[in-house]
TORMIGU-303512 format. One record per atom (N, C-alpha, C, O): x, y, z. Coordinates in steps of 0.05 Angstrom, whole numbers, padded with zeros to 5 digits, always signed. Layout:
<pts>
XYZ;...
</pts>
This chain:
<pts>
+00353-00028+00134;+00354-00040+00163;+00328-00034+00178;+00316-00013+00175;+00322-00055+00194;+00301-00053+00212;+00306-00031+00237;+00327-00026+00249;+00277-00020+00241;+00277+00006+00263;+00285+00001+00281;+00292+00022+00292;+00291-00028+00301;+00303-00031+00324;+00330-00049+00320;+00337-00062+00340;+00342-00051+00300;+00362-00061+00297;+00380-00069+00316;+00394-00050+00323;+00384-00088+00327;+00402-00091+00352;+00398-00089+00379;+00413-00096+00397;+00380-00079+00381;+00381-00059+00410;+00361-00082+00421;+00346-00100+00411;+00367-00073+00447;+00358-00090+00477;+00331-00080+00487;+00330-00056+00490;+00309-00096+00492;+00291-00088+00496;+00282-00100+00525;+00292-00122+00531;+00266-00089+00541;+00264-00106+00567;+00231-00102+00562;+00224-00082+00549;+00213-00118+00570;+00190-00112+00569;+00176-00131+00588;+00175-00155+00583;+00166-00118+00610;+00153-00130+00628;+00124-00135+00628;+00109-00119+00616;+00110-00160+00645;+00084-00171+00631;+00084-00179+00601;+00065-00176+00586;+00112-00191+00595;+00106-00197+00570;+00106-00224+00566;+00120-00232+00548;+00090-00244+00584;+00083-00267+00583;+00055-00277+00571;+00048-00301+00570;+00036-00252+00560;+00010-00258+00548;+00006-00232+00538;+00023-00214+00539;-00023-00229+00527;-00032-00201+00518;-00016-00181+00508;+00002-00187+00493;-00019-00159+00514;-00007-00135+00509;+00025-00135+00510;+00039-00124+00493;+00034-00148+00530;+00066-00153+00535;+00078-00171+00511;+00099-00169+00500;+00060-00187+00508;+00070-00207+00484;+00073-00200+00458;+00093-00204+00444;+00045-00185+00450;+00050-00171+00429;+00069-00149+00421;+00078-00145+00399;+00074-00136+00444;+00099-00115+00443;+00122-00128+00438;+00138-00118+00422;+00128-00150+00451;+00160-00164+00453;+00157-00171+00420;+00175-00165+00405;+00136-00184+00411;+00142-00203+00385;+00150-00184+00370;+00171-00186+00358;+00127-00156+00371;+00130-00134+00351;+00162-00118+00348;+00171-00110+00327;+00173-00117+00371;+00195-00110+00373;+00223-00130+00361;+00244-00123+00349;+00214-00152+00369;+00235-00174+00355;+00229-00173+00324;+00249-00174+00309;+00209-00171+00314;+00206-00170+00282;+00222-00146+00269;+00230-00146+00246;+00224-00125+00290;+00233-00097+00280;+00264-00098+00286;+00280-00079+00285;+00269-00125+00292;+00307-00128+00299;+00313-00123+00326;+00337-00119+00331;+00295-00122+00348;+00305-00127+00368;+00313-00151+00381;+00303-00173+00376;+00337-00146+00405;+00335-00176+00423;+00320-00165+00449;+00324-00144+00461;+00303-00184+00455;+00280-00178+00472;+00286-00194+00503;+00291-00218+00505;+00285-00178+00520;+00279-00194+00554;+00251-00196+00563;+00234-00178+00565;+00247-00224+00568;+00215-00223+00564;+00207-00227+00600;+00210-00248+00614;+00199-00209+00606;+00192-00215+00639;+00168-00218+00651;+00154-00198+00654;+00162-00242+00660;+00134-00248+00671;+00138-00260+00695;+00160-00272+00701;+00119-00259+00710;+00117-00269+00738;+00119-00298+00741;+00126-00307+00763;+00114-00316+00719;+00126-00341+00721;+00139-00353+00698;+00127-00348+00677;+00159-00367+00695;+00181-00375+00683;+00171-00391+00660;+00185-00396+00640;+00142-00402+00662;+00133-00413+00640;+00128-00393+00616;+00133-00398+00592;+00117-00372+00627;+00098-00357+00607;+00125-00344+00594;+00124-00341+00570;+00154-00334+00610;+00166-00322+00599;+00187-00330+00584;+00203-00316+00572;+00186-00362+00588;+00203-00379+00569;+00185-00385+00542;+00195-00393+00521;+00160-00382+00544;+00145-00383+00519;+00151-00366+00498;+00157-00372+00475;+00147-00338+00511;+00144-00316+00495;+00175-00306+00484;+00178-00291+00465;+00197-00318+00500;+00227-00310+00495;+00226-00334+00469;+00238-00326+00448;+00216-00356+00469;+00223-00378+00446;+00209-00371+00427;+00215-00382+00406;+00187-00353+00426;+00176-00341+00397;+00194-00317+00390;+00198-00310+00366;+00203-00305+00409;+00221-00285+00400;+00251-00296+00377;+00261-00287+00356;+00258-00320+00396;+00285-00345+00385;+00270-00352+00357;+00284-00357+00337;+00244-00353+00354;+00236-00365+00329;+00241-00343+00303;+00246-00349+00280;+00237-00317+00314;+00241-00296+00294;+00263-00291+00283;+00264-00278+00263;+00286-00302+00298;+00312-00298+00285;+00322-00278+00307;+00341-00265+00298;+00317-00272+00329;+00324-00254+00349;+00335-00271+00370;+00334-00295+00370;+00349-00251+00395;+00353-00267+00415;+00333-00263+00435;+00327-00239+00437;+00322-00279+00452;+00303-00278+00469;+00313-00286+00497;+00321-00309+00500;+00314-00270+00517;+00319-00277+00554;+00292-00282+00560;+00273-00271+00548;+00288-00303+00582;+00264-00311+00598;+00274-00301+00628;+00297-00305+00638;+00255-00288+00639;+00260-00283+00668;+00236-00275+00681;+00220-00258+00674;+00234-00291+00702;+00212-00293+00723;+00213-00276+00745;+00227-00283+00765;+00197-00250+00746;+00205-00226+00762;+00179-00221+00775;+00161-00217+00759;+00172-00221+00801;+00153-00206+00812;+00157-00177+00811;+00169-00168+00830;+00148-00160+00792;+00153-00132+00793;+00147-00122+00820;+00165-00107+00828;+00130-00124+00836;+00128-00116+00859;+00149-00118+00879;+00150-00101+00898;+00165-00135+00878;+00184-00143+00895;+00215-00124+00889;+00229-00128+00869;+00220-00106+00909;+00246-00090+00896;+00271-00106+00891;+00285-00105+00871;+00274-00125+00915;+00296-00142+00912;+00300-00161+00887;+00322-00164+00876;+00280-00173+00879;+00272-00186+00854;+00284-00173+00835;+00303-00183+00822;+00274-00148+00832;+00276-00131+00809;+00299-00122+00808;+00307-00119+00785;+00319-00114+00831;+00346-00103+00829;+00368-00135+00815;+00386-00134+00797;+00361-00154+00827;+00372-00181+00820;+00373-00182+00791;+00394-00186+00778;+00350-00178+00780;+00338-00188+00754;+00350-00166+00734;+00363-00176+00715;+00348-00139+00737;+00357-00115+00725;+00392-00118+00725;+00406-00109+00706;+00404-00131+00748;+00438-00125+00747;+00444-00152+00731;+00467-00153+00720;+00429-00170+00728;+00433-00196+00706;+00427-00184+00678;+00442-00188+00659;+00409-00173+00677;+00405-00162+00654;+00426-00142+00637;+00433-00144+00614;+00432-00123+00656;+00456-00109+00647;+00484-00124+00644;+00500-00119+00626;+00486-00142+00661;+00511-00160+00659;+00511-00178+00634;+00532-00181+00622;+00488-00191+00627;+00487-00204+00602;+00485-00187+00574;+00494-00194+00552;+00472-00166+00580;+00468-00148+00556;+00479-00126+00547;+00475-00114+00526;+00497-00120+00570;+00512-00100+00567;+00502-00075+00562;+00517-00056+00567;+00479-00070+00553;+00465-00045+00549;+00432-00047+00545;+00422-00065+00531;+00418-00030+00558;+00389-00031+00556;+00378-00002+00529;+00383+00022+00532;+00367-00012+00511;+00359+00010+00499;+00331+00019+00506;+00325+00042+00511;+00311-00003+00505;+00286+00007+00513;+00265-00006+00536;+00259-00030+00535;+00257+00009+00552;+00240-00005+00574;+00211+00000+00570;+00200+00021+00563;+00197-00032+00576;+00170-00023+00572;+00160-00032+00599;+00164-00055+00605;+00147-00015+00616;+00130-00024+00631;+00105-00031+00635;+00088-00017+00644;+00103-00059+00626;+00074-00065+00626;+00058-00080+00645;+00033-00081+00648;+00078-00092+00657;+00066-00109+00678;+00037-00095+00695;+00036-00071+00702;+00015-00117+00700;-00006-00104+00711;-00026-00118+00716;-00029-00137+00700;-00045-00115+00741;-00061-00138+00746;-00087-00115+00757;-00086-00091+00762;-00112-00139+00758;-00131-00118+00772;-00142-00137+00798;-00134-00160+00805;-00160-00122+00808;-00170-00132+00832;-00200-00120+00837;-00206-00115+00861;-00216-00115+00819;-00237-00108+00823;-00263-00102+00845;-00270-00122+00858;-00275-00081+00849;-00292-00079+00870;-00303-00053+00878;-00288-00033+00876;-00322-00051+00885;-00335-00031+00896;-00320-00017+00922;-00314-00033+00940;-00312+00012+00925;-00295+00020+00942;-00304+00011+00973;-00289+00005+00991;-00324+00012+00973;-00334+00008+01003;-00328-00018+01014;-00323-00023+01038;-00330-00036+00992;-00319-00061+01001;-00293-00079+00989;-00292-00104+00986;-00272-00057+00982;-00252-00061+00975;-00226-00069+00998;-00218-00051+01012;-00219-00085+01000;-00195-00096+01024;-00167-00082+01019;-00157-00080+00996;-00158-00073+01038;-00124-00065+01038;-00115-00080+01018;-00109-00070+00996;-00114-00104+01021;-00104-00124+01003;-00104-00122+00972;-00085-00126+00956;-00130-00114+00966;-00133-00114+00936;-00126-00080+00922;-00122-00073+00899;-00126-00068+00943;-00117-00035+00940;-00083-00040+00937;-00071-00028+00920;-00070-00057+00954;-00042-00051+00955;-00029-00069+00924;-00012-00061+00908;-00045-00095+00924;-00036-00111+00903;-00032-00094+00884;-00011-00084+00877;-00059-00090+00872;-00052-00065+00846;-00037-00044+00845;-00026-00036+00824;-00035-00029+00872;-00022-00011+00875;+00013-00017+00866;+00027-00002+00852;+00022-00046+00882;+00046-00051+00884;+00055-00059+00851;+00074-00051+00838;+00040-00073+00845;+00045-00083+00814;+00042-00063+00797;+00064-00057+00788;+00019-00046+00786;+00018-00039+00770;+00040-00008+00769;+00052+00000+00748;+00040+00004+00791;+00051+00029+00798;+00076+00025+00809;+00094+00036+00796;+00086+00011+00831;+00107+00004+00837;+00126-00003+00819;+00148+00008+00813;+00114-00027+00810;+00126-00042+00793;+00145-00026+00771;+00168-00031+00764;+00129-00006+00762;+00144+00009+00741;+00162+00025+00755;+00183+00027+00742;+00162+00039+00778;+00182+00054+00792;+00207+00035+00799;+00230+00045+00799;+00204+00004+00805;+00227-00008+00810;+00244-00013+00789;+00268-00011+00792;+00234-00020+00767;+00246-00023+00737;+00258-00002+00731;+00283-00004+00731;+00246+00022+00726;+00258+00042+00727;+00279+00056+00738;+00297+00067+00726;+00274+00055+00765;+00292+00064+00784;+00323+00046+00778;+00346+00053+00776;+00312+00022+00778;+00348+00003+00770;+00352+00014+00745;+00376+00016+00744;+00343+00023+00724;+00354+00023+00704;+00362+00049+00694;+00371+00054+00671;+00354+00071+00718;+00354+00100+00712;+00386+00101+00700;+00390+00103+00676;+00405+00099+00717;+00429+00101+00712;+00441+00093+00688;+00462+00104+00681;+00432+00076+00676;+00440+00060+00654;+00438+00076+00631;+00455+00082+00614;+00411+00083+00633;+00394+00100+00613;+00413+00130+00611;+00427+00138+00592;+00407+00141+00634;+00429+00169+00636;+00455+00161+00633;+00463+00179+00620;+00473+00145+00636;+00500+00148+00624;+00503+00139+00594;+00524+00141+00581;+00481+00129+00585;+00484+00124+00555;+00475+00143+00542;+00480+00144+00518;+00459+00165+00554;+00458+00190+00543;+00429+00184+00513;+00424+00199+00494;+00418+00159+00520;+00403+00151+00503;+00380+00128+00508;+00384+00114+00527;+00357+00123+00492;+00340+00101+00510;+00309+00111+00506;+00301+00134+00501;+00294+00090+00509;+00270+00099+00515;+00251+00080+00526;+00249+00056+00522;+00233+00101+00548;+00218+00082+00563;+00190+00090+00561;+00181+00113+00564;+00174+00066+00556;+00146+00066+00550;+00128+00046+00570;+00127+00022+00569;+00116+00063+00586;+00100+00060+00607;+00069+00048+00604;+00054+00068+00605;+00059+00034+00602;+00034+00023+00589;+00009+00031+00614;+00008+00016+00634;-00004+00047+00614;-00026+00056+00633;-00049+00047+00622;-00052+00024+00613;-00071+00070+00622;-00099+00055+00611;-00119+00080+00608;-00113+00099+00622;-00140+00082+00592;-00160+00100+00590;-00170+00100+00618;-00179+00122+00624;-00170+00082+00637;-00180+00077+00658;-00173+00098+00682;-00187+00107+00700;-00141+00102+00676;-00129+00127+00685;-00135+00157+00684;-00128+00175+00699;-00150+00158+00660;-00157+00186+00651;-00185+00190+00657;-00191+00213+00663;-00210+00167+00657;-00236+00172+00661;-00241+00163+00687;-00257+00176+00699;-00230+00141+00703;-00239+00130+00721;-00260+00106+00713;-00266+00107+00690;-00271+00087+00727;-00292+00065+00719;-00299+00058+00750;-00281+00055+00766;-00327+00055+00757;-00336+00045+00778;-00326+00019+00778;-00325+00004+00759;-00320+00015+00802;-00308-00019+00814;-00277-00013+00810;-00262-00027+00824;-00268+00002+00798;-00236+00003+00789;-00220+00023+00807;-00200+00033+00796;-00225+00032+00832;-00221+00056+00837;-00186+00047+00846;-00171+00066+00850;-00178+00028+00848;-00155+00026+00864;-00135+00019+00829;-00113+00028+00828;-00146+00003+00804;-00133+00007+00785;-00128+00029+00764;-00112+00029+00746;-00152+00049+00773;-00151+00078+00758;-00129+00091+00775;-00110+00101+00764;-00131+00091+00802;-00114+00103+00812;-00084+00095+00805;-00068+00114+00801;-00075+00072+00803;-00048+00065+00796;-00041+00073+00762;-00020+00082+00752;-00061+00068+00752;-00060+00083+00720;-00056+00110+00719;-00042+00119+00701;-00067+00125+00740;-00071+00154+00735;-00037+00159+00749;-00020+00171+00736;-00032+00151+00772;-00005+00150+00775;+00021+00142+00760;+00044+00150+00764;+00012+00126+00741;+00032+00119+00726;+00035+00141+00701;+00055+00142+00687;+00013+00156+00699;+00018+00185+00681;+00040+00203+00693;+00061+00209+00683;+00030+00210+00715;+00041+00228+00731;+00074+00219+00734;+00093+00234+00731;+00075+00199+00737;+00105+00183+00738;+00116+00185+00717;+00140+00190+00717;+00103+00183+00692;+00116+00186+00666;+00126+00217+00662;+00149+00221+00656;+00113+00232+00666;+00113+00255+00662;+00138+00273+00669;+00152+00289+00655;+00140+00265+00700;+00165+00273+00722;+00192+00258+00712;+00213+00270+00707;+00190+00231+00710;+00214+00222+00697;+00221+00232+00671;+00244+00233+00664;+00199+00240+00655;+00203+00245+00633;+00230+00278+00634;+00250+00283+00621;+00215+00291+00656;+00233+00313+00653;+00261+00313+00671;+00275+00333+00674;+00265+00288+00681;+00286+00288+00698;+00305+00274+00680;+00329+00276+00686;+00300+00260+00660;+00320+00245+00632;+00320+00259+00611;+00335+00253+00592;+00301+00282+00609;+00303+00296+00578;+00328+00305+00575;+00336+00298+00553;+00347+00319+00591;+00372+00330+00587;+00392+00307+00573;+00409+00311+00556;+00386+00286+00585;+00403+00264+00574;+00395+00249+00554;+00407+00228+00552;+00374+00252+00534;+00371+00242+00506;+00351+00216+00506;+00346+00198+00489;+00340+00222+00535;+00316+00195+00538;+00294+00199+00542;+00287+00214+00561;+00275+00187+00524;+00254+00196+00520;+00235+00177+00545;+00245+00156+00554;+00209+00186+00552;+00192+00174+00571;+00164+00186+00560;+00154+00209+00558;+00154+00157+00554;+00129+00167+00544;+00104+00144+00559;+00112+00123+00567;+00076+00149+00561;+00063+00128+00564;+00039+00122+00540;+00034+00137+00521;+00027+00099+00546;+00009+00083+00525;-00014+00080+00535;-00014+00062+00552;-00038+00092+00531;-00063+00086+00547;-00086+00069+00531;-00106+00080+00522;-00080+00045+00528;-00100+00028+00516;-00127+00035+00524;-00131+00050+00543;-00149+00023+00508;-00175+00028+00518;-00184+00000+00522;-00170-00016+00534;-00212-00007+00511;-00211-00034+00515;-00198-00057+00488;-00203-00056+00464;-00184-00073+00501;-00169-00090+00482;-00171-00119+00482;-00161-00131+00501;-00183-00134+00463;-00183-00160+00463;-00160-00176+00469;-00139-00179+00457;-00169-00185+00493;-00144-00202+00512;-00158-00230+00524;-00181-00237+00519;-00144-00240+00537;-00162-00260+00554;-00181-00253+00572;-00198-00270+00576;-00182-00228+00584;-00196-00218+00600;-00229-00209+00588;-00252-00213+00597;-00221-00200+00569;-00244-00188+00553;-00260-00208+00541;-00283-00202+00538;-00252-00230+00534;-00261-00254+00522;-00274-00271+00542;-00284-00293+00536;-00276-00261+00570;-00291-00272+00588;-00322-00257+00595;-00343-00265+00605;-00314-00229+00584;-00337-00212+00584;-00368-00228+00572;-00366-00240+00551;-00395-00227+00585;-00418-00232+00575;-00425-00211+00551;-00418-00187+00549;-00438-00224+00537;-00451-00213+00516;-00462-00185+00518;-00454-00168+00502;-00478-00179+00538;-00490-00160+00554;-00471-00132+00559;-00475-00109+00553;-00448-00144+00573;-00431-00128+00585;-00413-00113+00558;-00408-00089+00555;-00407-00135+00541;-00385-00124+00515;-00404-00104+00496;-00394-00087+00482;-00431-00108+00497;-00450-00095+00479;-00444-00065+00495;-00430-00047+00485;-00456-00064+00517;-00457-00036+00533;-00429-00022+00531;-00427+00002+00528;-00403-00039+00532;-00373-00030+00532;-00367-00014+00503;-00357+00009+00499;-00379-00037+00480;-00385-00027+00456;-00395+00006+00446;-00385+00023+00431;-00420+00004+00461;-00425+00034+00454;-00410+00059+00467;-00415+00082+00461;-00394+00052+00484;-00371+00073+00494;-00346+00085+00470;-00332+00105+00472;-00345+00068+00449;-00322+00064+00430;-00336+00074+00404;-00350+00059+00390;-00330+00099+00398;-00338+00111+00371;-00333+00091+00352;-00353+00089+00338;-00313+00075+00346;-00303+00062+00325;-00324+00036+00328;-00325+00021+00309;-00339+00030+00349;-00358+00008+00352;-00337-00020+00352;-00345-00041+00342;-00314-00018+00361;-00303-00047+00367;-00275-00046+00386;-00262-00025+00387;-00267-00067+00398;-00247-00073+00414;-00219-00068+00396;-00216-00073+00372;-00197-00058+00416;-00178-00059+00393;-00159-00084+00399;-00166-00099+00418;-00136-00091+00386;-00115-00114+00389;-00088-00108+00404;-00080-00086+00410;-00077-00130+00407;-00057-00125+00419;-00037-00111+00405;-00021-00096+00415;-00038-00118+00375;-00024-00111+00361;-00029-00079+00354;-00011-00065+00344;-00056-00068+00362;-00054-00043+00358;-00037-00023+00384;-00025-00003+00377;-00036-00029+00403;-00012-00023+00426;+00015-00034+00421;+00036-00024+00429;+00011-00053+00409;+00051-00059+00398;+00064-00042+00378;+00088-00035+00379;+00042-00034+00357;+00046-00012+00336;+00052+00013+00351;+00073+00024+00348;+00035+00022+00366;+00042+00051+00384;+00069+00049+00396;+00086+00067+00393;+00076+00024+00413;+00097+00022+00426;+00121+00025+00406;+00138+00043+00410;+00120+00006+00384;+00143+00013+00363;+00147+00039+00349;+00169+00047+00341;+00129+00049+00347;+00137+00075+00335;+00146+00098+00369;+00161+00117+00365;+00140+00094+00388;+00151+00113+00410;+00179+00099+00419;+00195+00109+00435;+00182+00072+00404;+00211+00069+00414;+00234+00067+00386;+00257+00059+00386;+00218+00078+00363;+00233+00084+00340;+00247+00111+00345;+00243+00126+00363;+00267+00114+00324;+00276+00137+00319;+00254+00159+00306;+00260+00183+00307;+00233+00153+00297;+00216+00173+00289;+00205+00185+00317;+00202+00210+00317;+00200+00176+00334;+00193+00194+00358;+00212+00203+00378;+00207+00205+00402;+00239+00211+00364;+00258+00222+00385;+00261+00242+00401;+00277+00242+00420;+00243+00263+00393;+00232+00291+00397;+00204+00290+00414;+00191+00312+00416;+00195+00270+00425;+00169+00265+00435;+00176+00253+00466;+00184+00230+00466;+00174+00264+00486;+00169+00249+00507;+00159+00268+00531;+00161+00292+00530;+00149+00258+00549;+00124+00264+00569;+00095+00262+00559;+00077+00272+00572;+00091+00250+00539;+00063+00248+00534;+00052+00220+00537;+00065+00200+00541;+00017+00225+00532;+00005+00202+00534;-00005+00197+00509;-00019+00215+00500;-00001+00176+00494;-00018+00161+00470;-00037+00147+00474;-00032+00124+00480;-00066+00156+00472;-00086+00144+00479;-00091+00128+00449;-00086+00138+00427;-00101+00100+00454;-00105+00083+00432;-00125+00057+00444;-00122+00034+00454;-00148+00074+00436;-00175+00076+00453;-00195+00070+00428;-00215+00059+00438;-00198+00073+00401;-00218+00082+00387;-00238+00094+00388;-00261+00088+00383;-00224+00119+00400;-00246+00142+00405;-00255+00150+00428;-00269+00170+00429;-00249+00136+00452;-00261+00132+00473;-00255+00170+00488;-00271+00186+00497;-00234+00172+00485;-00225+00193+00503;-00217+00211+00476;-00201+00203+00458;-00231+00237+00476;-00226+00258+00453;-00221+00284+00473;-00217+00306+00463;
</pts>
């Protein structure tokens, strides 16, 4: 039997990059996946890929920063699926800039999506997990939330906040048999990193002891482990997947 046979997973930010890799990895492991993305086009594309793997894929276009939209979406998910076994809070954005030039809008946009978005989905599904007395919540943070980065104070703050959020919710749900963990990716090959110039890439690689970028597959493998029965006694932890950047 596959590791996640017939489980229901909700993955936010599933339309591309790390979220897409996690959605497909879970489907390959036997899960049916609710693919949440900001756009209907992206969510439907990944849901189609899940269906092509022989699993059930649902597509939902949701702005995770919108609490009313999230409540509507989660009510529909619970009504359609009957249960939720895994929640992956992966949706995230960047609005980079030095602090002295950063606008309120750029600060709020990043915090509302990266941190409040995870709060919205977790809050709406909290009772479902608690009632089931089983489940996995996995929050995708970042090494930037651990070490900071010039020009990304908003992003670093949102990801550091997500770590504190993870540890607090883990304590609230531990007695119910629900684990809550975080994954902190390092520099991963995505659409964003593909646009970096050669000099900047070279400088980043100097920071990584393994000397290479990670892949979405690396993060998806870590998520699969945390979602699997093998991680049943792990909660409140941050798994860093970064080629050795943070030791």
